[in-house]
C-alpha positions as CSV (number, residue, x, y, z in Angstrom):
1,X,-38.4,-56.1,13.3
2,X,-41.7,-55.9,11.3
3,X,-44.6,-58.0,12.6
4,X,-44.8,-61.4,11.2
5,X,-41.1,-61.4,10.2
6,X,-39.4,-64.6,11.4
7,X,-37.0,-64.0,14.2
8,X,-34.4,-66.2,15.9
9,X,-34.0,-66.1,19.7
10,X,-30.4,-65.6,20.7
11,X,-29.1,-65.8,24.3
12,X,-25.9,-63.8,24.9
13,X,-23.8,-62.9,27.9
14,X,-22.4,-59.4,28.2
15,X,-20.2,-57.6,30.8
16,X,-22.2,-55.7,33.4
17,X,-21.1,-52.2,32.2
18,X,-22.1,-53.1,28.6
19,X,-25.5,-54.4,29.9
20,X,-26.3,-51.1,31.7
21,X,-25.3,-49.0,28.6
22,X,-27.3,-51.1,26.2
23,X,-30.4,-50.9,28.5
24,X,-29.9,-47.1,28.7
25,X,-29.4,-46.7,25.0
26,X,-32.4,-48.8,24.0
27,X,-34.6,-46.8,26.5
28,X,-33.3,-43.5,25.2
29,X,-34.0,-44.5,21.6
30,X,-37.4,-45.9,22.6
31,X,-36.5,-49.4,21.3
32,X,-36.6,-52.8,22.7
33,X,-33.2,-54.2,23.7
34,X,-33.7,-56.8,20.9
35,X,-34.2,-54.1,18.3
36,X,-31.3,-52.0,19.6
37,X,-29.0,-55.1,19.5
38,X,-30.1,-56.0,16.0
39,X,-29.3,-52.5,14.8
40,X,-25.9,-52.5,16.5
41,X,-25.1,-55.9,15.0
42,X,-26.1,-54.8,11.5
43,X,-23.9,-51.7,11.9
44,X,-21.0,-53.8,13.0
45,X,-21.4,-56.3,10.2
46,X,-21.6,-53.4,7.6
47,X,-18.4,-52.0,9.1
48,X,-16.7,-55.4,8.9
49,X,-17.8,-55.7,5.2
50,X,-16.5,-52.2,4.4
51,X,-13.1,-52.9,6.0
52,X,-12.9,-56.2,4.0
53,X,-13.7,-54.3,0.8
54,X,-10.9,-51.7,1.6
55,X,-8.5,-54.5,2.3
56,X,-9.4,-56.2,-1.0
57,X,-9.0,-52.9,-2.9
58,X,-5.6,-52.3,-1.3
59,X,-4.4,-55.7,-2.2
60,X,-5.3,-55.0,-5.8
61,X,-4.3,-51.3,-6.1
62,X,-1.8,-50.7,-3.2
63,X,-2.3,-49.0,0.1
64,X,-4.3,-45.9,0.4
65,X,-2.2,-42.7,0.7
66,X,-2.4,-40.5,3.8
67,X,-4.3,-37.9,1.7
68,X,-6.8,-40.5,0.6
69,X,-7.3,-41.6,4.2
70,X,-7.8,-38.0,5.3
71,X,-10.3,-37.4,2.6
72,X,-12.2,-40.6,3.6
73,X,-12.2,-39.5,7.2
74,X,-13.6,-36.1,6.2
75,X,-16.4,-37.8,4.2
76,X,-17.2,-40.3,6.9
77,X,-17.3,-37.6,9.5
78,X,-19.7,-35.5,7.5
79,X,-22.1,-38.3,6.6
80,X,-25.6,-37.3,7.7
81,X,-27.0,-40.0,10.0
82,X,-30.8,-40.4,9.9
83,X,-32.5,-39.0,13.0
84,X,-35.6,-40.5,14.5
85,X,-38.7,-38.8,13.3
86,X,-40.8,-36.9,15.7
87,X,-44.2,-38.3,16.1
88,X,-47.1,-35.9,15.6
89,X,-49.9,-35.7,18.1
């Protein structure tokens, strides 16, 4: 989160195995746990919104065909995800 941006403190409880994995993932990505959790929550919310949009589309136009689903999976699989930039010294 950028400096000066308002933030809200949130206390959560997670299973032990999730806790360890979150700590490891945040450390590997050189992020704070708060930043890592915020990114994870944003991704989950985007996924939820996308699934709702598909559901709405299907209610209006009918269910996606198997071929359309395969094409969507191919596209999703090949989406290039941004990689962390290397820092120059």
